[in-house]
KOLLO-503060 format. One line per 4 residues: number of its first residue (from 1); their letters; for each residue z, y, x of N, C-alpha, C, CB. Coordinates in nm, 2 decimals. Glycine has a CB too. Layout:
N
NUM) A) Z Y X Z Y X Z Y X Z Y X ~ ...
end
This chain:
245
1) XXXX) 0.00 -0.12 0.08 0.00 0.00 0.00 0.00 0.12 0.09 0.12 0.00 -0.10 ~ -0.11 0.20 0.08 -0.12 0.33 0.16 -0.04 0.44 0.09 -0.26 0.37 0.18 ~ 0.04 0.51 0.17 0.13 0.62 0.12 0.06 0.75 0.16 0.27 0.61 0.18 ~ 0.03 0.83 0.06 -0.06 0.95 0.08 0.02 1.08 0.05 -0.18 0.95 -0.02
5) XXXX) -0.01 1.18 0.13 0.04 1.32 0.09 -0.08 1.40 0.06 0.12 1.38 0.21 ~ -0.06 1.50 -0.03 -0.17 1.60 -0.06 -0.12 1.74 -0.02 -0.20 1.59 -0.22 ~ -0.21 1.81 0.05 -0.19 1.95 0.08 -0.29 2.03 -0.01 -0.21 1.98 0.23 ~ -0.24 2.13 -0.08 -0.31 2.19 -0.19 -0.30 2.11 -0.32 -0.46 2.20 -0.14
9) XXXX) -0.18 2.05 -0.33 -0.16 1.96 -0.45 -0.17 2.03 -0.58 -0.03 1.89 -0.43 ~ -0.14 2.16 -0.59 -0.14 2.23 -0.71 -0.28 2.30 -0.74 -0.03 2.34 -0.71 ~ -0.38 2.27 -0.65 -0.51 2.33 -0.68 -0.59 2.24 -0.77 -0.58 2.34 -0.54 ~ -0.72 2.28 -0.79 -0.80 2.21 -0.89 -0.83 2.06 -0.84 -0.94 2.28 -0.90
13) XXXX) -0.87 2.04 -0.72 -0.89 1.91 -0.67 -0.76 1.83 -0.65 -0.98 1.90 -0.55 ~ -0.66 1.91 -0.60 -0.53 1.85 -0.57 -0.47 1.78 -0.69 -0.44 1.95 -0.52 ~ -0.47 1.85 -0.81 -0.41 1.80 -0.93 -0.49 1.67 -0.98 -0.41 1.90 -1.04 ~ -0.62 1.67 -0.96 -0.70 1.55 -0.99 -0.66 1.43 -0.90 -0.85 1.58 -0.99
17) XXXX) -0.64 1.47 -0.77 -0.59 1.36 -0.68 -0.46 1.30 -0.72 -0.58 1.42 -0.54 ~ -0.37 1.39 -0.77 -0.24 1.33 -0.81 -0.26 1.23 -0.92 -0.15 1.45 -0.87 ~ -0.34 1.26 -1.02 -0.37 1.17 -1.13 -0.43 1.04 -1.08 -0.45 1.24 -1.24 ~ -0.53 1.05 -1.00 -0.61 0.94 -0.96 -0.53 0.85 -0.86 -0.74 0.98 -0.89
21) XXXX) -0.45 0.91 -0.78 -0.36 0.83 -0.69 -0.26 0.75 -0.77 -0.29 0.91 -0.59 ~ -0.21 0.81 -0.88 -0.11 0.74 -0.96 -0.18 0.62 -1.03 -0.05 0.84 -1.06 ~ -0.30 0.64 -1.07 -0.37 0.53 -1.14 -0.42 0.42 -1.04 -0.50 0.59 -1.21 ~ -0.42 0.45 -0.91 -0.47 0.35 -0.82 -0.37 0.24 -0.79 -0.50 0.42 -0.68
25) XXXX) -0.42 0.12 -0.76 -0.33 0.01 -0.74 -0.31 -0.02 -0.59 -0.40 -0.12 -0.80 ~ -0.37 0.06 -0.50 -0.36 0.04 -0.36 -0.31 0.16 -0.28 -0.49 -0.01 -0.30 ~ -0.26 0.26 -0.35 -0.20 0.37 -0.27 -0.09 0.44 -0.36 -0.31 0.48 -0.24 ~ -0.01 0.51 -0.29 0.11 0.57 -0.36 0.13 0.71 -0.31 0.24 0.49 -0.33
29) XXXX) 0.15 0.80 -0.40 0.17 0.94 -0.37 0.32 0.97 -0.33 0.14 1.03 -0.49 ~ 0.33 1.02 -0.20 0.47 1.04 -0.15 0.50 1.18 -0.12 0.48 0.95 -0.03 ~ 0.40 1.27 -0.11 0.42 1.41 -0.07 0.32 1.50 -0.14 0.41 1.42 0.08 ~ 0.37 1.61 -0.19 0.29 1.71 -0.26 0.32 1.84 -0.20 0.31 1.71 -0.42
33) XXXX) 0.22 1.90 -0.12 0.24 2.02 -0.05 0.15 2.13 -0.10 0.21 2.00 0.10 ~ 0.20 2.26 -0.09 0.12 2.37 -0.12 0.17 2.49 -0.04 0.11 2.40 -0.27 ~ 0.11 2.61 -0.06 0.15 2.72 0.02 0.29 2.77 -0.01 0.05 2.84 0.00 ~ 0.36 2.84 0.08 0.50 2.87 0.07 0.53 2.97 -0.04 0.55 2.93 0.20
37) XXXX) 0.43 3.05 -0.09 0.45 3.14 -0.19 0.39 3.10 -0.33 0.39 3.28 -0.16 ~ 0.37 2.97 -0.34 0.31 2.92 -0.47 0.41 2.93 -0.58 0.26 2.77 -0.45 ~ 0.38 2.98 -0.69 0.48 3.00 -0.80 0.53 2.87 -0.86 0.41 3.08 -0.91 ~ 0.47 2.76 -0.83 0.51 2.63 -0.89 0.60 2.55 -0.79 0.40 2.55 -0.94
41) XXXX) 0.63 2.60 -0.68 0.71 2.53 -0.58 0.84 2.48 -0.65 0.75 2.61 -0.46 ~ 0.88 2.35 -0.62 1.00 2.30 -0.68 0.98 2.22 -0.81 1.10 2.40 -0.70 ~ 0.87 2.25 -0.88 0.84 2.18 -1.00 0.78 2.04 -0.97 0.74 2.26 -1.09 ~ 0.80 1.95 -1.07 0.75 1.81 -1.05 0.60 1.81 -1.05 0.81 1.72 -1.16
45) XXXX) 0.54 1.74 -0.95 0.39 1.75 -0.94 0.33 1.67 -1.06 0.35 1.69 -0.81 ~ 0.40 1.57 -1.11 0.35 1.49 -1.22 0.33 1.58 -1.35 0.44 1.38 -1.26 ~ 0.43 1.67 -1.37 0.42 1.76 -1.48 0.31 1.86 -1.46 0.55 1.83 -1.51 ~ 0.30 1.91 -1.34 0.19 2.01 -1.31 0.06 1.95 -1.33 0.21 2.06 -1.16
49) XXXX) 0.04 1.82 -1.30 -0.09 1.75 -1.32 -0.11 1.71 -1.46 -0.10 1.63 -1.23 ~ -0.02 1.74 -1.55 -0.03 1.70 -1.69 -0.01 1.56 -1.73 -0.17 1.74 -1.74 ~ 0.06 1.49 -1.64 0.09 1.34 -1.66 0.20 1.33 -1.77 0.14 1.27 -1.54 ~ 0.20 1.21 -1.83 0.29 1.19 -1.94 0.44 1.18 -1.90 0.25 1.06 -2.02
53) XXXX) 0.46 1.15 -1.77 0.60 1.14 -1.72 0.62 1.21 -1.59 0.64 1.00 -1.72 ~ 0.74 1.24 -1.56 0.77 1.30 -1.43 0.75 1.19 -1.32 0.91 1.35 -1.42 ~ 0.72 1.24 -1.20 0.70 1.15 -1.08 0.83 1.16 -0.99 0.58 1.18 -1.01 ~ 0.92 1.26 -1.03 1.03 1.28 -0.94 0.99 1.32 -0.80 1.13 1.16 -0.94
57) XXXX) 0.88 1.40 -0.79 0.82 1.44 -0.66 0.79 1.59 -0.68 0.69 1.36 -0.63 ~ 0.88 1.68 -0.62 0.86 1.82 -0.63 0.75 1.87 -0.54 0.99 1.89 -0.60 ~ 0.68 1.98 -0.59 0.59 2.05 -0.50 0.66 2.12 -0.40 0.50 2.14 -0.59 ~ 0.63 2.10 -0.27 0.70 2.17 -0.16 0.60 2.23 -0.06 0.79 2.07 -0.09
61) XXXX) 0.66 2.31 0.02 0.57 2.38 0.13 0.61 2.32 0.26 0.59 2.53 0.13 ~ 0.70 2.22 0.27 0.75 2.18 0.40 0.70 2.04 0.43 0.90 2.18 0.40 ~ 0.65 2.02 0.55 0.62 1.89 0.61 0.71 1.89 0.74 0.47 1.88 0.65 ~ 0.82 1.81 0.72 0.92 1.81 0.83 0.93 1.68 0.90 1.05 1.84 0.77
65) XXXX) 0.88 1.57 0.84 0.88 1.44 0.91 0.77 1.36 0.86 1.02 1.37 0.89 ~ 0.74 1.25 0.93 0.63 1.16 0.89 0.68 1.06 0.78 0.58 1.08 1.01 ~ 0.64 1.09 0.66 0.68 1.01 0.55 0.55 0.95 0.48 0.75 1.09 0.45 ~ 0.43 0.97 0.53 0.31 0.92 0.47 0.22 0.86 0.58 0.24 1.03 0.39
69) XXXX) 0.12 0.78 0.54 0.02 0.73 0.63 -0.09 0.82 0.66 -0.03 0.60 0.57 ~ -0.11 0.91 0.57 -0.23 1.01 0.58 -0.21 1.12 0.48 -0.36 0.93 0.55 ~ -0.26 1.24 0.52 -0.26 1.35 0.43 -0.40 1.40 0.40 -0.18 1.47 0.49 ~ -0.42 1.43 0.27 -0.55 1.48 0.23 -0.53 1.63 0.20 -0.60 1.40 0.10
73) XXXX) -0.62 1.71 0.26 -0.61 1.86 0.25 -0.72 1.92 0.17 -0.60 1.92 0.39 ~ -0.69 1.98 0.05 -0.79 2.06 -0.02 -0.72 2.19 -0.05 -0.83 1.99 -0.16 ~ -0.73 2.28 0.05 -0.66 2.41 0.03 -0.74 2.53 0.08 -0.53 2.41 0.11 ~ -0.69 2.61 0.16 -0.76 2.72 0.23 -0.74 2.71 0.38 -0.72 2.86 0.17
77) XXXX) -0.83 2.77 0.45 -0.82 2.76 0.60 -0.68 2.82 0.65 -0.93 2.84 0.67 ~ -0.63 2.92 0.58 -0.50 2.98 0.62 -0.39 2.88 0.60 -0.47 3.11 0.54 ~ -0.40 2.78 0.51 -0.30 2.68 0.50 -0.33 2.56 0.58 -0.30 2.64 0.35 ~ -0.46 2.53 0.60 -0.49 2.41 0.68 -0.45 2.42 0.82 -0.64 2.38 0.67
81) XXXX) -0.46 2.53 0.89 -0.44 2.54 1.03 -0.29 2.51 1.07 -0.48 2.68 1.08 ~ -0.19 2.57 1.00 -0.05 2.54 1.03 -0.03 2.39 1.00 0.04 2.62 0.94 ~ -0.09 2.34 0.89 -0.07 2.19 0.86 -0.12 2.11 0.97 -0.14 2.16 0.73 ~ -0.24 2.15 1.03 -0.30 2.07 1.14 -0.20 2.06 1.25 -0.43 2.14 1.18
85) XXXX) -0.13 2.17 1.29 -0.04 2.16 1.40 0.08 2.07 1.37 0.01 2.30 1.43 ~ 0.13 2.07 1.24 0.24 1.98 1.21 0.19 1.84 1.21 0.29 2.02 1.07 ~ 0.07 1.81 1.17 0.02 1.67 1.17 0.00 1.62 1.31 -0.12 1.67 1.10 ~ -0.04 1.71 1.40 -0.05 1.68 1.54 0.09 1.64 1.60 -0.11 1.79 1.62
89) XXXX) 0.19 1.72 1.56 0.32 1.71 1.61 0.38 1.58 1.56 0.41 1.82 1.57 ~ 0.36 1.54 1.43 0.42 1.42 1.37 0.33 1.30 1.38 0.45 1.45 1.23 ~ 0.21 1.32 1.43 0.11 1.20 1.44 0.07 1.15 1.31 0.17 1.09 1.53 ~ 0.03 1.24 1.22 -0.01 1.21 1.08 -0.16 1.23 1.07 0.06 1.29 0.97
93) XXXX) -0.24 1.12 1.04 -0.38 1.14 1.02 -0.41 1.24 0.91 -0.45 1.01 0.98 ~ -0.52 1.32 0.92 -0.55 1.43 0.83 -0.70 1.42 0.79 -0.52 1.56 0.89 ~ -0.72 1.42 0.65 -0.85 1.43 0.59 -0.86 1.57 0.54 -0.87 1.32 0.47 ~ -0.96 1.65 0.59 -0.98 1.79 0.55 -1.10 1.81 0.47 -0.99 1.88 0.68
97) XXXX) -1.08 1.84 0.34 -1.19 1.87 0.25 -1.20 2.02 0.22 -1.17 1.80 0.12 ~ -1.12 2.10 0.29 -1.12 2.25 0.28 -1.25 2.30 0.34 -0.99 2.31 0.34 ~ -1.30 2.41 0.29 -1.42 2.48 0.35 -1.38 2.62 0.39 -1.53 2.47 0.25 ~ -1.48 2.68 0.46 -1.46 2.82 0.49 -1.40 2.85 0.63 -1.38 2.89 0.39
101) XXXX) -1.40 2.75 0.72 -1.35 2.77 0.85 -1.44 2.84 0.94 -1.32 2.63 0.92 ~ -1.39 2.93 1.03 -1.47 2.99 1.13 -1.48 2.90 1.25 -1.42 3.13 1.17 ~ -1.57 2.94 1.35 -1.59 2.85 1.46 -1.47 2.82 1.55 -1.70 2.91 1.55 ~ -1.38 2.92 1.58 -1.26 2.89 1.65 -1.17 2.79 1.58 -1.18 3.02 1.67
105) XXXX) -1.16 2.80 1.44 -1.08 2.71 1.37 -1.14 2.57 1.37 -1.07 2.75 1.22 ~ -1.27 2.56 1.37 -1.33 2.43 1.38 -1.31 2.37 1.52 -1.49 2.44 1.35 ~ -1.31 2.45 1.62 -1.28 2.40 1.75 -1.14 2.35 1.76 -1.30 2.52 1.85 ~ -1.04 2.41 1.69 -0.90 2.37 1.69 -0.89 2.23 1.62 -0.81 2.47 1.63
109) XXXX) -0.97 2.22 1.51 -0.97 2.09 1.44 -1.02 1.98 1.52 -1.05 2.10 1.31 ~ -1.13 2.01 1.59 -1.19 1.91 1.68 -1.09 1.87 1.79 -1.32 1.96 1.74 ~ -1.02 1.97 1.85 -0.92 1.94 1.95 -0.81 1.85 1.90 -0.87 2.07 2.01 ~ -0.77 1.87 1.77 -0.66 1.79 1.72 -0.70 1.64 1.72 -0.64 1.83 1.57
113) XXXX) -0.83 1.61 1.72 -0.87 1.47 1.73 -0.83 1.40 1.86 -1.02 1.46 1.72 ~ -0.79 1.48 1.96 -0.73 1.42 2.08 -0.60 1.35 2.06 -0.72 1.52 2.19 ~ -0.53 1.39 1.95 -0.40 1.34 1.92 -0.39 1.26 1.80 -0.31 1.46 1.91 ~ -0.46 1.29 1.70 -0.46 1.22 1.57 -0.60 1.19 1.52 -0.38 1.30 1.46
117) XXXX) -0.61 1.09 1.43 -0.74 1.08 1.35 -0.75 1.19 1.26 -0.74 0.94 1.28 ~ -0.86 1.26 1.27 -0.89 1.38 1.19 -1.03 1.39 1.14 -0.85 1.51 1.27 ~ -1.05 1.39 1.01 -1.19 1.40 0.96 -1.21 1.53 0.88 -1.22 1.27 0.87 ~ -1.32 1.59 0.91 -1.35 1.72 0.84 -1.49 1.70 0.77 -1.36 1.84 0.94
121) XXXX) -1.49 1.74 0.65 -1.62 1.74 0.57 -1.61 1.85 0.47 -1.64 1.60 0.51 ~ -1.72 1.93 0.46 -1.73 2.03 0.35 -1.75 1.97 0.21 -1.84 2.13 0.39 ~ -1.78 1.85 0.21 -1.80 1.78 0.08 -1.76 1.64 0.09 -1.95 1.79 0.03 ~ -1.66 1.59 0.01 -1.61 1.46 0.01 -1.69 1.36 -0.08 -1.47 1.46 -0.02
125) XXXX) -1.79 1.41 -0.15 -1.87 1.33 -0.23 -1.96 1.23 -0.14 -1.96 1.41 -0.32 ~ -1.95 1.11 -0.17 -2.04 1.01 -0.10 -2.18 1.05 -0.12 -2.01 0.86 -0.14 ~ -2.22 1.08 -0.24 -2.36 1.11 -0.27 -2.41 1.23 -0.20 -2.38 1.13 -0.42 ~ -2.33 1.34 -0.19 -2.37 1.46 -0.11 -2.39 1.43 0.03 -2.26 1.56 -0.13
129) XXXX) -2.31 1.34 0.09 -2.33 1.31 0.23 -2.45 1.22 0.26 -2.20 1.24 0.28 ~ -2.48 1.14 0.16 -2.61 1.06 0.17 -2.73 1.16 0.16 -2.62 0.95 0.06 ~ -2.71 1.27 0.08 -2.81 1.37 0.06 -2.84 1.44 0.20 -2.77 1.47 -0.04 ~ -2.73 1.47 0.28 -2.75 1.53 0.41 -2.85 1.44 0.49 -2.62 1.55 0.48
133) XXXX) -2.82 1.31 0.49 -2.90 1.22 0.58 -3.04 1.22 0.53 -2.84 1.08 0.57 ~ -3.06 1.21 0.39 -3.19 1.21 0.33 -3.27 1.33 0.36 -3.18 1.18 0.18 ~ -3.21 1.45 0.35 -3.27 1.58 0.38 -3.32 1.58 0.53 -3.18 1.70 0.36 ~ -3.24 1.53 0.62 -3.28 1.53 0.76 -3.40 1.44 0.78 -3.17 1.48 0.85
137) XXXX) -3.40 1.32 0.71 -3.51 1.23 0.72 -3.64 1.29 0.67 -3.48 1.10 0.65 ~ -3.63 1.36 0.55 -3.75 1.43 0.49 -3.80 1.53 0.59 -3.71 1.49 0.36 ~ -3.71 1.61 0.64 -3.75 1.72 0.73 -3.83 1.66 0.85 -3.63 1.80 0.78 ~ -3.78 1.56 0.91 -3.84 1.50 1.03 -3.98 1.44 1.00 -3.75 1.39 1.08
141) XXXX) -3.99 1.38 0.88 -4.12 1.32 0.84 -4.22 1.43 0.80 -4.10 1.23 0.72 ~ -4.18 1.53 0.73 -4.27 1.64 0.68 -4.31 1.74 0.79 -4.21 1.71 0.57 ~ -4.21 1.76 0.88 -4.25 1.85 0.99 -4.23 2.00 0.96 -4.39 1.83 1.03 ~ -4.24 2.09 1.06 -4.21 2.23 1.05 -4.31 2.31 0.96 -4.21 2.29 1.18
145) XXXX) -4.42 2.25 0.93 -4.52 2.33 0.85 -4.48 2.34 0.71 -4.66 2.26 0.86 ~ -4.38 2.26 0.66 -4.33 2.28 0.52 -4.23 2.39 0.52 -4.27 2.14 0.47 ~ -4.24 2.47 0.41 -4.13 2.57 0.38 -4.01 2.49 0.33 -4.18 2.67 0.27 ~ -3.89 2.54 0.38 -3.77 2.47 0.34 -3.67 2.58 0.29 -3.71 2.39 0.45
149) XXXX) -3.61 2.57 0.17 -3.51 2.66 0.13 -3.40 2.58 0.06 -3.57 2.77 0.04 ~ -3.28 2.64 0.06 -3.16 2.58 0.00 -3.10 2.67 -0.10 -3.05 2.54 0.11 ~ -3.06 2.62 -0.22 -2.99 2.69 -0.32 -2.86 2.62 -0.35 -3.08 2.72 -0.45 ~ -2.76 2.70 -0.38 -2.63 2.64 -0.42 -2.57 2.73 -0.53 -2.54 2.62 -0.30
153) XXXX) -2.50 2.66 -0.62 -2.43 2.73 -0.73 -2.29 2.67 -0.75 -2.51 2.71 -0.87 ~ -2.19 2.76 -0.76 -2.05 2.73 -0.78 -1.99 2.82 -0.88 -1.98 2.73 -0.65 ~ -1.87 2.78 -0.92 -1.79 2.86 -1.02 -1.75 3.00 -0.96 -1.66 2.79 -1.06 ~ -1.72 3.09 -1.04 -1.70 3.23 -1.00 -1.58 3.25 -0.91 -1.68 3.32 -1.13
157) XXXX) -1.49 3.15 -0.90 -1.37 3.16 -0.82 -1.38 3.11 -0.68 -1.26 3.09 -0.89 ~ -1.50 3.05 -0.65 -1.52 3.00 -0.51 -1.53 3.11 -0.41 -1.64 2.91 -0.50 ~ -1.45 3.11 -0.30 -1.44 3.22 -0.21 -1.54 3.23 -0.11 -1.30 3.22 -0.15 ~ -1.59 3.11 -0.05 -1.68 3.11 0.06 -1.83 3.11 0.00 -1.66 3.00 0.15
161) XXXX) -1.91 3.18 0.07 -2.05 3.20 0.03 -2.14 3.22 0.16 -2.07 3.31 -0.07 ~ -2.23 3.13 0.19 -2.27 3.01 0.11 -2.16 2.90 0.13 -2.40 2.96 0.16 ~ -2.17 2.80 0.05 -2.08 2.70 0.05 -2.08 2.62 0.18 -2.10 2.60 -0.07 ~ -1.97 2.55 0.21 -1.98 2.46 0.33 -2.08 2.35 0.32 -1.84 2.40 0.35
165) XXXX) -2.10 2.30 0.19 -2.20 2.20 0.17 -2.34 2.25 0.20 -2.20 2.15 0.03 ~ -2.37 2.38 0.16 -2.50 2.44 0.19 -2.52 2.45 0.34 -2.52 2.57 0.12 ~ -2.42 2.50 0.41 -2.43 2.51 0.55 -2.45 2.38 0.62 -2.30 2.58 0.61 ~ -2.38 2.27 0.57 -2.40 2.14 0.63 -2.54 2.09 0.60 -2.30 2.04 0.57
169) XXXX) -2.60 2.12 0.48 -2.73 2.08 0.45 -2.83 2.15 0.55 -2.77 2.12 0.30 ~ -2.82 2.27 0.57 -2.90 2.35 0.66 -2.89 2.29 0.81 -2.87 2.50 0.66 ~ -2.76 2.26 0.85 -2.74 2.21 0.98 -2.80 2.07 1.00 -2.59 2.20 1.01 ~ -2.80 1.99 0.89 -2.86 1.86 0.90 -3.01 1.87 0.92 -2.84 1.78 0.77
173) XXXX) -3.08 1.96 0.86 -3.22 1.98 0.88 -3.25 2.05 1.02 -3.28 2.07 0.77 ~ -3.17 2.14 1.06 -3.19 2.21 1.19 -3.17 2.11 1.30 -3.10 2.33 1.20 ~ -3.09 2.01 1.28 -3.07 1.91 1.39 -3.20 1.84 1.42 -2.97 1.81 1.34 ~ -3.30 1.84 1.33 -3.43 1.77 1.36 -3.54 1.87 1.37 -3.46 1.67 1.25
177) XXXX) -3.52 2.00 1.31 -3.61 2.11 1.32 -3.54 2.23 1.37 -3.69 2.13 1.18 ~ -3.50 2.23 1.50 -3.41 2.34 1.54 -3.46 2.48 1.53 -3.38 2.31 1.68 ~ -3.59 2.50 1.53 -3.65 2.64 1.53 -3.68 2.68 1.39 -3.77 2.65 1.62 ~ -3.66 2.60 1.29 -3.70 2.63 1.15 -3.61 2.73 1.09 -3.71 2.50 1.07
181) XXXX) -3.66 2.83 1.02 -3.58 2.92 0.94 -3.56 2.87 0.80 -3.65 3.06 0.94 ~ -3.44 2.85 0.76 -3.41 2.79 0.63 -3.32 2.89 0.55 -3.33 2.66 0.65 ~ -3.38 2.97 0.46 -3.30 3.06 0.38 -3.21 2.99 0.28 -3.40 3.15 0.30 ~ -3.09 3.05 0.26 -3.00 2.99 0.16 -2.97 3.09 0.06 -2.87 2.94 0.24
185) XXXX) -2.97 3.05 -0.07 -2.94 3.13 -0.18 -2.82 3.08 -0.26 -3.06 3.14 -0.28 ~ -2.72 3.18 -0.28 -2.60 3.14 -0.35 -2.58 3.21 -0.48 -2.48 3.17 -0.25 ~ -2.53 3.13 -0.58 -2.49 3.19 -0.71 -2.34 3.15 -0.73 -2.58 3.13 -0.82 ~ -2.27 3.25 -0.79 -2.13 3.22 -0.83 -2.12 3.26 -0.98 -2.03 3.31 -0.75
189) XXXX) -2.13 3.16 -1.07 -2.13 3.19 -1.21 -2.05 3.09 -1.29 -2.28 3.18 -1.26 ~ -1.97 3.14 -1.38 -1.90 3.06 -1.48 -1.81 2.95 -1.42 -2.00 2.99 -1.57 ~ -1.82 2.83 -1.47 -1.73 2.72 -1.42 -1.81 2.61 -1.36 -1.66 2.67 -1.54 ~ -1.93 2.64 -1.30 -2.01 2.53 -1.23 -1.93 2.47 -1.12 -2.14 2.59 -1.18
193) XXXX) -1.91 2.34 -1.12 -1.83 2.27 -1.02 -1.91 2.27 -0.89 -1.80 2.12 -1.06 ~ -2.04 2.24 -0.89 -2.11 2.24 -0.76 -2.25 2.18 -0.78 -2.04 2.16 -0.66 ~ -2.35 2.26 -0.74 -2.49 2.22 -0.75 -2.56 2.26 -0.62 -2.56 2.28 -0.87 ~ -2.63 2.17 -0.55 -2.70 2.20 -0.43 -2.84 2.14 -0.44 -2.62 2.14 -0.30
197) XXXX) -2.94 2.22 -0.39 -3.07 2.18 -0.39 -3.15 2.22 -0.26 -3.15 2.23 -0.52 ~ -3.22 2.13 -0.21 -3.31 2.17 -0.10 -3.45 2.14 -0.14 -3.27 2.09 0.03 ~ -3.54 2.24 -0.11 -3.68 2.23 -0.15 -3.77 2.23 -0.03 -3.72 2.34 -0.25 ~ -3.86 2.13 -0.02 -3.96 2.13 0.08 -4.10 2.16 0.01 -3.97 1.99 0.16
201) XXXX) -4.17 2.26 0.06 -4.29 2.29 -0.01 -4.41 2.33 0.09 -4.27 2.40 -0.10 ~ -4.53 2.29 0.05 -4.65 2.33 0.13 -4.76 2.36 0.02 -4.69 2.23 0.23 ~ -4.87 2.40 0.07 -4.98 2.42 -0.03 -5.02 2.29 -0.09 -5.10 2.49 0.04 ~ -5.00 2.29 -0.23 -5.04 2.17 -0.30 -4.93 2.07 -0.34 -5.14 2.09 -0.22
205) XXXX) -4.81 2.09 -0.29 -4.70 2.00 -0.33 -4.57 2.05 -0.29 -4.72 1.86 -0.27 ~ -4.47 2.00 -0.37 -4.33 2.04 -0.34 -4.24 1.92 -0.37 -4.29 2.16 -0.44 ~ -4.14 1.90 -0.28 -4.04 1.80 -0.29 -3.90 1.87 -0.31 -4.04 1.70 -0.17 ~ -3.83 1.83 -0.42 -3.70 1.88 -0.44 -3.59 1.77 -0.44 -3.70 1.95 -0.58
209) XXXX) -3.49 1.80 -0.36 -3.37 1.70 -0.35 -3.25 1.78 -0.40 -3.35 1.65 -0.20 ~ -3.19 1.72 -0.51 -3.08 1.80 -0.57 -2.96 1.71 -0.59 -3.13 1.85 -0.71 ~ -2.84 1.77 -0.57 -2.71 1.70 -0.60 -2.63 1.78 -0.70 -2.63 1.67 -0.47 ~ -2.59 1.72 -0.81 -2.51 1.79 -0.91 -2.38 1.72 -0.93 -2.59 1.79 -1.05
213) XXXX) -2.27 1.80 -0.93 -2.14 1.74 -0.95 -2.09 1.77 -1.09 -2.04 1.81 -0.85 ~ -2.06 1.66 -1.16 -2.02 1.68 -1.30 -1.87 1.71 -1.32 -2.05 1.55 -1.38 ~ -1.79 1.66 -1.23 -1.64 1.70 -1.23 -1.58 1.68 -1.09 -1.57 1.61 -1.34 ~ -1.46 1.73 -1.07 -1.40 1.72 -0.94 -1.35 1.59 -0.90 -1.29 1.82 -0.93
217) XXXX) -1.35 1.49 -0.99 -1.30 1.36 -0.95 -1.38 1.30 -0.84 -1.31 1.27 -1.08 ~ -1.51 1.34 -0.83 -1.59 1.28 -0.73 -1.55 1.32 -0.59 -1.74 1.32 -0.75 ~ -1.50 1.44 -0.57 -1.44 1.48 -0.44 -1.31 1.41 -0.41 -1.42 1.63 -0.44 ~ -1.23 1.39 -0.52 -1.10 1.33 -0.50 -1.11 1.18 -0.47 -1.01 1.34 -0.62
221) XXXX) -1.20 1.11 -0.54 -1.23 0.97 -0.51 -1.29 0.95 -0.38 -1.32 0.91 -0.62 ~ -1.38 1.03 -0.33 -1.43 1.02 -0.20 -1.33 1.04 -0.09 -1.55 1.12 -0.18 ~ -1.24 1.14 -0.11 -1.13 1.16 -0.02 -1.04 1.05 -0.01 -1.06 1.29 -0.06 ~ -1.01 0.98 -0.12 -0.92 0.86 -0.12 -0.99 0.75 -0.04 -0.89 0.82 -0.26
225) XXXX) -1.12 0.73 -0.05 -1.18 0.63 0.02 -1.18 0.66 0.17 -1.33 0.61 -0.02 ~ -1.20 0.78 0.21 -1.19 0.83 0.35 -1.05 0.81 0.40 -1.24 0.97 0.36 ~ -0.95 0.84 0.32 -0.81 0.83 0.36 -0.78 0.69 0.40 -0.72 0.88 0.25 ~ -0.82 0.59 0.32 -0.80 0.45 0.36 -0.86 0.42 0.49 -0.86 0.36 0.25
229) XXXX) -0.98 0.47 0.52 -1.05 0.44 0.64 -0.98 0.51 0.76 -1.19 0.48 0.63 ~ -0.94 0.64 0.74 -0.89 0.72 0.85 -0.75 0.67 0.88 -0.89 0.86 0.81 ~ -0.67 0.62 0.79 -0.53 0.58 0.82 -0.53 0.46 0.91 -0.46 0.54 0.69 ~ -0.64 0.39 0.93 -0.65 0.28 1.02 -0.73 0.31 1.15 -0.71 0.16 0.95
233) XXXX) -0.78 0.44 1.16 -0.86 0.48 1.27 -0.78 0.52 1.39 -0.95 0.59 1.23 ~ -0.84 0.51 1.51 -0.78 0.56 1.63 -0.79 0.71 1.63 -0.86 0.50 1.76 ~ -0.71 0.78 1.71 -0.72 0.92 1.73 -0.86 0.97 1.76 -0.62 0.98 1.83 ~ -0.91 1.07 1.70 -1.05 1.12 1.72 -1.09 1.22 1.62 -1.14 1.00 1.72
237) XXXX) -1.19 1.30 1.64 -1.25 1.39 1.54 -1.36 1.31 1.48 -1.29 1.52 1.61 ~ -1.36 1.30 1.34 -1.46 1.23 1.27 -1.52 1.32 1.16 -1.39 1.11 1.20 ~ -1.64 1.27 1.12 -1.72 1.33 1.01 -1.75 1.22 0.91 -1.84 1.41 1.06 ~ -1.81 1.26 0.80 -1.85 1.16 0.70 -1.96 1.07 0.76 -1.90 1.23 0.58
241) XXXX) -2.04 1.12 0.86 -2.14 1.03 0.92 -2.07 0.91 0.98 -2.22 1.11 1.03 ~ -1.95 0.93 1.04 -1.88 0.82 1.10 -1.83 0.73 0.99 -1.76 0.87 1.18 ~ -1.78 0.78 0.88 -1.73 0.70 0.77 -1.84 0.62 0.71 -1.67 0.79 0.67 ~ -1.96 0.67 0.70 -2.07 0.60 0.63 -2.14 0.50 0.72 -2.17 0.70 0.58
245) X) -2.11 0.49 0.85 -2.18 0.40 0.94 -2.15 0.25 0.89 -2.13 0.41 1.08
end
């Protein structure tokens, strides 16, 4: 039985993780973390997630000792970075689904892999990560003469623009077409969970590759799968490409 902690537990994906972990037969929720000024600190995480009963597990901002096999992080970069240091100190594997990191922060996350198993992905959906691989294969086969553009749409509350997934999609193509200019277009409207599309076009034809997220469970379920894998991994910096091998 894998024992899991959630950082960003009171957030949109975090609350879904609470419910899905409780329903799971092979993992147990042992820790619910969020920022130190969160208004719901001290409240039972089961009640916050809308469950029928209390879990007797309060939302807290403190990680003081190793009580879990792995932590899943869906928060903000300002919360992830202090957590990363505590995980390094306590030797706790960390799955990071947070987006919006700058390059120095990404460098720190990679460095943490010298001490703990650490996986960073802007999108925990298995389908989205297969899309990255497929986009790269298409780009390589079609070549630089095709126009390539990316569009992404999210809900009005998403802070980073373009999304981490859109950046990853562009990076996947640039890895095989390094000199190609790939414009990215972002929309922030309503309650859209997440839509990403990459279009390859030339005179006479167009290929469109699209990934649509219907609800946030897909991110939570993907993160749970990754957490099982990472909890048994050796120290290192990992991506979803490593998980999908």
